[in-house]
C-alpha positions as CSV (number, residue, x, y, z in Angstrom):
1,M,-77.6,101.9,113.9
2,T,-78.7,105.6,114.0
3,G,-79.8,106.0,110.8
4,Y,-77.4,108.4,109.3
5,E,-74.9,108.3,106.1
6,P,-71.2,108.8,107.2
7,E,-70.8,111.9,105.3
8,E,-73.5,113.6,108.0
9,L,-71.7,112.9,111.0
10,V,-67.9,113.2,109.7
11,G,-66.6,116.2,110.9
12,R,-69.3,116.4,114.0
13,S,-68.8,116.5,117.2
14,S,-69.8,113.2,119.3
15,L,-71.9,115.7,121.7
16,D,-73.8,117.2,119.1
17,F,-75.7,113.5,119.3
18,I,-75.5,112.7,123.0
19,H,-78.5,113.7,125.3
20,P,-78.3,116.8,126.9
21,D,-78.6,115.0,130.5
22,D,-75.6,112.9,129.8
23,V,-73.1,115.3,128.3
24,D,-71.6,115.8,131.4
25,D,-71.3,112.7,132.9
26,V,-69.9,111.9,129.3
27,R,-66.9,114.5,130.0
28,G,-66.3,113.6,133.2
29,T,-65.3,110.1,132.5
30,Y,-63.1,110.8,129.6
31,A,-61.9,113.4,131.6
32,A,-61.4,111.1,134.6
33,M,-60.4,107.6,132.6
34,L,-57.4,109.7,130.8
35,Q,-56.3,111.4,133.9
36,K,-55.6,108.2,135.2
37,G,-53.7,107.3,131.9
38,S,-56.0,104.6,130.9
39,D,-56.1,102.7,127.2
40,R,-59.7,101.6,127.3
41,I,-63.0,103.9,128.1
42,A,-66.3,102.5,128.2
43,V,-69.4,104.8,129.3
44,R,-72.7,104.5,128.7
45,Y,-75.1,106.9,127.0
46,R,-77.9,108.1,124.8
47,F,-77.2,108.6,121.4
48,R,-80.2,111.0,119.3
49,C,-80.7,108.8,115.9
50,K,-81.8,110.7,112.4
51,D,-85.2,110.1,113.3
52,G,-85.2,112.2,116.6
53,N,-85.2,109.0,119.2
54,Y,-82.1,108.2,121.5
55,I,-81.1,104.7,122.1
56,E,-79.1,103.6,124.8
57,C,-75.7,103.7,123.2
58,E,-72.4,101.6,125.1
59,T,-69.1,102.9,123.6
60,V,-65.0,101.3,123.9
61,A,-62.5,104.2,123.3
62,R,-59.5,104.0,123.0
63,P,-57.1,107.0,122.5
64,V,-54.5,107.2,120.1
65,R,-50.8,109.2,121.2
66,N,-47.7,110.2,119.0
67,E,-44.2,109.7,119.9
68,A,-44.4,112.4,122.5
69,G,-47.4,110.5,124.4
70,E,-50.1,113.1,123.1
71,I,-53.7,112.2,122.5
72,V,-53.9,112.9,118.8
73,E,-57.3,110.7,118.0
74,M,-60.0,108.5,119.7
75,V,-60.9,105.0,118.4
76,V,-64.9,104.8,119.4
77,I,-66.6,101.4,119.1
78,G,-70.1,101.4,119.8
79,R,-73.3,99.4,119.9
80,N,-76.5,99.3,120.6
81,A,-77.3,98.2,124.5
82,G,-80.9,98.8,124.5
83,D,-81.6,95.2,123.9
84,E,-79.3,93.9,126.7
85,I,-80.7,96.2,128.7
86,A,-84.8,95.4,128.0
87,G,-83.5,91.9,128.2
88,D,-82.4,92.5,131.4
89,A,-85.5,94.4,132.8
90,L,-87.6,91.3,131.4
91,R,-84.9,88.4,133.3
92,R,-85.6,90.7,136.8
93,M,-89.4,90.5,135.9
94,W,-89.5,87.2,135.8
95,E,-87.9,86.4,138.5
96,I,-89.6,88.6,141.1
97,C,-93.2,87.3,139.5
98,F,-91.4,83.6,139.4
99,K,-90.7,84.2,143.0
100,R,-93.5,85.8,144.2
101,T,-96.8,84.5,142.6
102,S,-98.9,82.6,144.1
103,R,-99.4,80.2,141.3
104,G,-97.2,77.7,140.9
105,I,-95.0,77.4,138.2
106,T,-92.2,74.9,136.7
107,V,-89.9,75.3,133.5
108,V,-89.4,71.6,132.3
109,D,-86.1,70.0,129.6
110,A,-88.1,69.3,126.4
111,K,-85.9,66.3,126.3
112,S,-85.5,64.5,129.8
113,G,-88.9,65.7,131.3
114,T,-87.1,66.8,134.1
115,I,-88.1,69.3,136.0
116,V,-85.0,73.0,135.5
117,S,-86.7,75.3,138.2
118,L,-90.0,75.5,139.8
119,N,-91.1,78.3,142.1
120,P,-91.5,78.4,145.9
121,A,-95.6,78.6,145.5
122,L,-95.4,75.2,143.8
123,A,-93.3,73.7,146.2
124,E,-95.0,74.9,149.2
125,M,-98.4,73.6,147.2
126,H,-97.0,70.5,147.2
127,G,-95.8,70.2,150.8
128,G,-92.0,70.7,150.4
129,T,-89.9,72.7,149.3
130,V,-87.9,73.6,145.4
131,G,-85.0,71.4,146.2
132,D,-87.3,68.6,146.8
133,F,-88.1,69.2,143.4
134,V,-85.7,70.3,141.0
135,G,-84.2,67.7,139.1
136,K,-86.8,65.3,139.0
137,P,-89.2,64.1,136.5
138,L,-92.1,66.2,136.1
139,R,-94.6,63.0,136.3
140,T,-94.0,63.2,140.3
141,L,-95.9,66.3,140.3
142,F,-98.7,64.0,139.2
143,T,-101.0,60.8,140.7
144,A,-99.7,57.7,138.8
145,E,-103.2,57.6,136.6
146,W,-102.2,61.3,135.8
147,A,-98.2,60.4,135.1
148,E,-99.4,57.7,132.5
149,R,-101.4,60.8,129.9
150,I,-98.2,63.0,130.6
151,P,-96.9,62.5,126.9
152,D,-100.4,63.2,125.8
153,V,-100.3,66.6,127.1
154,T,-97.0,67.3,126.5
155,G,-97.2,66.1,122.7
156,T,-100.4,68.6,122.7
157,V,-98.2,71.7,124.3
158,D,-96.0,70.8,121.2
159,K,-98.3,71.6,119.1
160,N,-100.1,74.6,120.6
161,T,-99.2,78.0,121.7
162,F,-100.9,77.4,125.3
163,V,-103.0,75.0,126.7
164,P,-105.5,74.7,129.7
165,Y,-105.5,71.2,131.2
166,D,-107.0,70.1,135.0
167,S,-105.4,67.2,136.4
168,E,-104.8,65.6,139.9
169,H,-101.2,66.6,141.4
170,V,-100.1,64.8,144.9
171,R,-98.0,66.4,147.8
172,L,-95.6,64.7,149.6
173,D,-97.8,63.6,152.1
174,G,-99.4,61.3,149.9
175,S,-102.8,63.6,149.7
176,V,-104.1,64.1,146.0
177,F,-105.4,67.6,145.1
178,P,-107.0,69.0,141.7
179,V,-105.1,71.4,140.5
180,R,-105.5,73.7,136.8
181,A,-102.7,73.9,134.4
182,E,-101.9,75.9,131.7
183,A,-98.5,75.5,129.6
184,M,-96.7,76.4,126.9
185,A,-93.7,75.8,125.1
186,A,-90.6,78.0,124.9
187,R,-88.7,77.4,121.7
188,D,-85.3,78.3,120.4
189,E,-84.3,80.8,116.9
190,K,-85.1,77.5,114.6
191,G,-88.2,76.7,116.8
192,E,-87.1,73.3,118.5
193,V,-88.6,73.2,121.8
194,Q,-86.7,73.6,124.6
195,Y,-88.4,74.3,127.9
196,R,-92.2,73.4,129.0
197,I,-93.6,76.2,131.5
198,A,-96.7,75.4,132.9
199,W,-98.6,77.3,135.8
200,Y,-101.1,76.1,138.5
201,D,-103.8,76.7,140.5
202,D,-104.5,74.8,143.1
203,L,-108.8,74.1,143.1
204,T,-108.8,72.6,146.0
205,E,-111.3,75.1,147.6
206,R,-112.8,76.6,144.6
207,R,-113.9,72.4,144.0
208,E,-115.1,72.4,147.7
209,A,-117.0,76.2,146.6
210,E,-118.9,74.0,143.8
211,R,-119.7,71.0,145.7
212,R,-121.1,73.3,148.7
213,A,-122.9,75.6,145.6
214,A,-124.4,72.1,144.0
215,R,-125.4,71.1,147.8
216,L,-127.5,74.3,148.2
217,Q,-128.8,74.4,145.0
218,R,-129.8,71.0,145.2
219,D,-131.3,71.2,149.0
220,F,-132.9,74.6,147.8
221,E,-134.6,72.4,144.8
222,A,-135.8,69.7,147.6
223,A,-137.0,72.4,149.5
224,F,-138.6,74.1,146.7
225,H,-140.4,71.2,145.1
226,A,-141.6,70.2,148.7
227,A,-142.9,73.3,149.9
228,P,-146.2,72.9,151.1
229,H,-147.6,76.3,149.2
230,G,-146.5,77.3,145.9
231,V,-143.3,78.9,145.1
232,A,-141.7,80.8,141.9
233,I,-138.8,82.3,140.9
234,V,-140.0,85.2,138.8
235,G,-138.2,87.4,136.7
236,V,-138.2,91.6,137.4
237,D,-140.4,91.8,134.4
238,G,-143.1,89.6,136.3
239,R,-142.2,85.9,134.0
240,F,-142.6,83.0,135.5
241,L,-139.5,81.8,135.5
242,H,-139.1,78.8,137.9
243,V,-142.7,77.2,139.4
244,N,-143.5,74.0,141.6
245,Q,-146.1,71.9,141.5
246,Q,-147.8,73.5,144.5
247,L,-148.1,77.0,142.7
248,G,-149.9,75.1,139.6
249,E,-152.4,73.0,141.5
250,I,-153.3,76.8,143.4
251,V,-154.4,78.3,140.1
252,G,-155.0,75.5,138.0
253,Y,-152.3,75.6,135.2
254,S,-149.8,73.3,134.4
255,V,-145.8,74.2,135.3
256,D,-144.8,74.2,131.6
257,E,-148.2,76.9,131.4
258,L,-146.8,79.1,134.0
259,K,-143.3,79.4,132.8
260,H,-145.2,80.7,129.6
261,M,-147.5,83.8,131.9
262,T,-146.5,86.5,134.1
263,F,-148.0,87.0,137.6
264,Q,-149.6,90.8,136.4
265,E,-151.9,88.2,133.5
266,I,-153.5,85.8,136.8
267,T,-153.8,88.9,138.9
268,H,-157.2,90.8,139.3
269,P,-157.3,94.0,138.1
270,D,-158.4,95.2,141.0
271,D,-155.1,94.5,142.9
272,L,-152.7,94.7,140.2
273,D,-151.5,98.5,141.0
274,A,-151.2,97.8,144.9
275,D,-148.8,94.9,143.7
276,L,-146.8,96.8,141.0
277,V,-146.3,99.4,143.8
278,Q,-144.5,97.0,146.0
279,V,-142.3,95.6,143.0
280,D,-141.3,98.9,142.7
281,G,-140.2,99.7,145.3
282,L,-138.2,96.1,145.3
283,L,-136.7,97.2,142.2
284,S,-135.7,100.4,143.5
285,G,-134.1,99.3,146.4
286,E,-136.3,100.7,149.0
287,L,-137.8,97.4,150.0
288,D,-136.4,93.7,150.5
289,T,-139.7,92.0,150.8
290,Y,-143.2,92.3,150.5
291,E,-146.2,90.8,152.1
292,M,-150.1,91.3,150.7
293,E,-153.3,89.8,150.7
294,K,-154.6,89.4,147.0
295,R,-156.6,87.8,144.6
296,Y,-155.9,85.5,141.5
297,F,-157.8,83.9,138.9
298,T,-157.6,80.4,138.3
299,K,-157.4,78.3,135.0
300,E,-160.8,78.3,135.1
301,G,-161.8,81.8,135.4
302,H,-162.5,81.2,139.3
303,L,-161.2,83.6,141.5
304,I,-159.2,82.8,144.7
305,W,-157.4,84.7,147.6
306,V,-153.6,84.2,148.4
307,L,-151.3,85.2,151.0
308,L,-148.0,86.3,148.8
309,A,-144.6,87.2,150.0
310,V,-141.9,88.1,147.5
311,A,-138.2,89.1,148.4
312,V,-135.8,90.2,146.1
313,V,-132.8,88.6,144.9
314,R,-129.9,91.2,144.1
315,E,-126.9,91.0,142.1
316,D,-123.5,92.0,143.7
317,D,-123.6,95.5,142.5
318,G,-127.2,96.0,143.5
319,T,-129.3,95.1,140.5
320,P,-132.2,93.3,141.2
321,R,-131.7,89.6,139.6
322,H,-135.1,87.9,140.4
323,F,-138.2,88.0,142.6
324,I,-138.3,85.0,144.7
325,S,-142.4,84.4,145.6
326,Q,-144.2,82.8,147.9
327,V,-148.5,81.6,147.1
328,Q,-150.9,80.6,149.8
329,D,-154.3,80.0,149.2
330,I,-156.6,81.7,151.7
331,S,-159.7,81.3,150.0
332,A,-161.0,79.1,152.8
333,R,-159.9,81.2,155.3
334,K,-161.8,84.6,153.2
335,R,-164.6,82.5,153.2
336,L,-164.7,81.9,156.7
337,E,-163.9,85.8,157.6
338,A,-166.9,86.8,155.5
339,H,-168.9,84.2,157.2
340,T,-167.8,85.5,160.5
341,Y,-168.6,88.7,159.2
342,E,-171.4,88.1,158.5
343,L,-172.5,87.1,161.7
344,A,-171.5,90.0,163.3
345,N,-172.9,92.4,160.7
346,R,-176.0,90.8,159.3
347,D,-179.6,90.0,160.8
348,P,-179.7,85.9,160.6
349,I,-183.9,86.2,159.5
350,T,-183.0,88.7,156.9
351,S,-179.6,89.4,155.7
352,L,-180.1,93.0,156.1
353,Y,-177.8,94.9,158.5
354,N,-178.0,94.6,162.2
355,R,-178.9,97.0,164.5
356,R,-174.6,97.2,165.9
357,R,-173.8,97.6,162.1
358,F,-176.6,100.1,161.4
359,E,-175.7,102.4,163.9
360,E,-171.6,102.3,162.4
361,E,-173.3,103.0,159.2
362,L,-175.1,106.2,161.1
363,K,-171.9,107.6,162.4
364,R,-170.4,107.3,158.9
365,Q,-173.1,109.3,157.4
366,I,-173.5,112.2,160.3
367,A,-169.3,112.5,159.3
368,R,-170.2,113.3,156.3
369,C,-172.8,115.6,156.5
370,R,-170.7,117.4,159.0
371,D,-167.4,117.6,156.8
372,D,-168.7,117.3,153.1
373,G,-172.3,118.8,153.6
374,E,-174.3,115.5,152.1
375,S,-177.4,115.6,152.9
376,A,-179.8,112.2,154.3
377,A,-182.5,111.1,155.7
378,L,-183.1,108.6,158.5
379,L,-186.1,106.3,157.9
380,L,-187.3,104.4,161.3
381,L,-190.1,101.7,160.8
382,D,-192.3,100.0,162.6
383,L,-194.5,97.0,161.9
384,D,-198.1,97.7,162.9
385,R,-199.8,95.6,165.7
386,F,-196.8,92.7,164.5
387,K,-197.7,91.2,168.4
388,N,-201.1,90.2,167.4
389,V,-199.4,88.1,164.2
390,N,-197.1,86.1,166.6
391,D,-200.4,85.7,168.9
392,S,-202.3,84.1,166.9
393,D,-199.6,82.2,164.3
394,G,-197.0,81.7,166.5
395,H,-193.0,83.1,166.2
396,V,-193.1,81.0,162.7
397,A,-195.6,83.3,161.6
398,G,-193.9,86.0,162.9
399,D,-190.6,85.7,161.4
400,R,-191.5,84.9,157.5
401,L,-193.3,88.1,158.2
402,I,-190.3,89.8,159.0
403,R,-188.2,87.7,156.7
404,L,-190.9,89.3,153.8
405,V,-190.7,93.0,154.9
406,G,-186.7,92.4,155.2
407,R,-186.8,90.9,150.9
408,C,-188.9,94.2,150.4
409,L,-186.5,96.6,151.7
410,D,-183.5,94.9,150.5
411,E,-185.5,94.7,146.6
412,R,-185.5,98.7,146.9
413,I,-182.3,100.0,148.9
414,H,-179.9,99.9,147.1
415,E,-176.2,100.7,148.2
416,P,-174.8,103.5,149.2
417,D,-178.1,103.6,150.5
418,V,-178.3,101.6,153.4
419,A,-180.8,98.8,155.4
420,A,-181.2,97.1,158.6
421,R,-183.5,95.3,160.9
422,I,-182.4,97.4,163.9
423,G,-185.3,95.8,166.5
424,G,-188.0,92.6,167.0
425,D,-190.1,94.6,164.2
426,E,-188.2,97.7,163.9
427,F,-186.3,98.5,160.6
428,A,-184.2,101.6,160.0
429,V,-183.2,102.9,156.8
430,I,-180.2,105.5,155.7
431,L,-180.9,107.3,151.8
432,R,-177.4,109.1,151.1
433,D,-177.9,112.3,148.6
434,I,-181.3,113.2,148.9
435,D,-183.3,115.7,150.1
436,L,-186.6,115.7,152.3
437,A,-189.3,115.8,149.2
438,Q,-187.0,112.7,147.7
439,A,-186.9,110.9,150.6
440,R,-190.7,111.2,152.0
441,T,-191.3,109.6,148.4
442,V,-189.1,107.0,148.9
443,A,-190.4,106.4,152.3
444,E,-194.3,106.1,151.0
445,E,-193.2,103.6,148.2
446,L,-191.3,101.5,151.4
447,R,-195.0,101.6,153.2
448,I,-196.9,100.7,150.0
449,A,-194.8,98.1,149.4
450,I,-195.0,96.6,152.9
451,T,-198.8,96.4,152.8
452,G,-198.5,94.1,150.0
453,A,-194.9,91.9,151.8
454,D,-197.2,88.8,152.8
455,P,-199.8,87.7,150.5
456,E,-201.2,85.6,153.5
457,R,-202.2,88.8,155.5
458,V,-202.1,92.7,155.4
459,C,-199.2,94.1,157.1
460,T,-198.7,97.5,157.8
461,A,-196.1,100.3,158.7
462,S,-195.8,103.2,160.5
463,V,-192.2,105.1,159.5
464,G,-191.2,108.1,160.9
465,L,-188.5,110.5,158.6
466,C,-185.6,113.1,159.8
467,R,-183.5,115.2,157.7
468,L,-179.7,115.0,158.0
469,Q,-178.0,117.9,157.0
470,G,-175.0,120.4,158.5
471,D,-174.2,120.2,162.2
472,V,-176.0,117.0,162.5
473,P,-175.9,115.9,166.0
474,E,-175.2,112.5,167.8
475,A,-176.1,109.4,166.4
476,E,-178.3,108.9,169.4
477,T,-180.0,112.0,169.3
478,C,-180.8,111.2,165.4
479,F,-182.4,107.9,166.9
480,R,-184.5,109.0,169.3
481,A,-186.2,112.4,166.9
482,V,-186.7,109.2,164.3
483,D,-188.4,107.5,166.9
484,R,-190.7,110.4,168.3
485,A,-191.8,110.6,164.4
486,M,-192.5,107.0,164.2
487,Y,-194.5,107.0,167.8
488,R,-196.3,109.9,166.0
489,A,-197.1,108.4,162.6
490,K,-198.5,105.4,165.2
491,G,-200.8,108.1,167.3
492,Q,-202.4,109.0,164.0
493,G,-203.7,106.0,163.3
494,R,-200.9,103.9,161.7
495,D,-199.3,103.0,158.2
496,R,-198.0,106.3,157.1
497,V,-195.2,108.6,157.3
498,V,-194.7,111.6,159.4
499,V,-191.5,113.7,159.3
500,G,-190.2,114.5,162.8
501,S,-187.5,117.2,162.9
502,I,-184.0,117.0,164.5
503,S,-183.9,120.2,166.8
504,E,-181.1,119.1,169.3
505,R,-177.3,120.3,168.5
506,R,-173.6,119.6,169.3
507,G,-173.0,121.6,172.8
């Protein structure tokens, strides 16, 4: 029991082996019992084994007396009480768990199939008290259908160490509820099954939650596929995980084709960076949603405009799981906007910018001259004797000539330069990043080109030119200056370029 050989103990005091913290208690117990004249002294203490560990030891000592009644020796019988203490502790722990756990527990006699013990949780689960079930067959807990399966279940339990199974139980009021059970067999020393112990969980709330989740999933799927616009579940890497038919119709791909693609593949390169910045915001937690207008390539290679709305779905710990994207085709709206823009900014006869838009461009150019030091030129072209064309040949001929001159300018003036029709027979041009000599050369080329614009008649133009540089005055002042230069060209015989000077300064 202690690991010592007998000769290692003979002649030694028992106090040498008792735990130091127990020595005083042992001495006190012996002294008290002997003082009372007791012939039996029982005491527990920790005894040091040969390996240095202590065991819980229970001893019973009987004093041996001589004829005078004096104690000459003690006969001590000891045993290892550790197993008993451990068993008591386990029993106490089992009782605590048995009574306090929220899981139902039964202990069933293997031979009779009756309930030997049942905890309060299971009794409450079935709408009764412990006394309502102890001593009754286990089958009384189950529905009639499931009661017929009990022999099969117990047979499986007896052959295995641990068996989980789902079943249906019935409460005392007759209501039925789903239960998940985990059962095991308790065996004796010979391996024979004595008891079957089972743990039960009421699945009512879980099953209801599963039904709600299933309904929500069905509702989501219905809304997903019936949505009037494209909807997609997109992985955090951009892959289309789940798409509806409407999205496929918008971009011209089948649903299966899209599931092997990413949104990056169909996004116009000029829009991709702005989109990815928003995606990074979702991934970092700075954003929960975003919305933007962007362009997609269809399967046929056409460009379409879409309105994209994206929301992130996160795990419980906040980690992004996937995105939900809604896509509306706004190409028709964009075409209407472009048409409206053209109507608001373009001359209907020449398709050049109109006066309103040209004034905006001139203001921007003046700002560049002031702020960035850019050098530019402003040209004003007025067709010579245009009134005679209208008077002699009619307005149709006049419009035709205006259209031909507009085409002449459009073919020669390219971005970032600007050409516009600002009045009946007046045209204006902004030449960017140019010096005066270069600007005069361009003005002469335009004047010469206009003379050959209409093969049916000779058309000339008087051109005023002003340089824009440095502290340029307001647009109205610039217009007056170039207008004066243009009229000087007319006064000098028409069909020529005259350079004017913007003498006014901002006050």
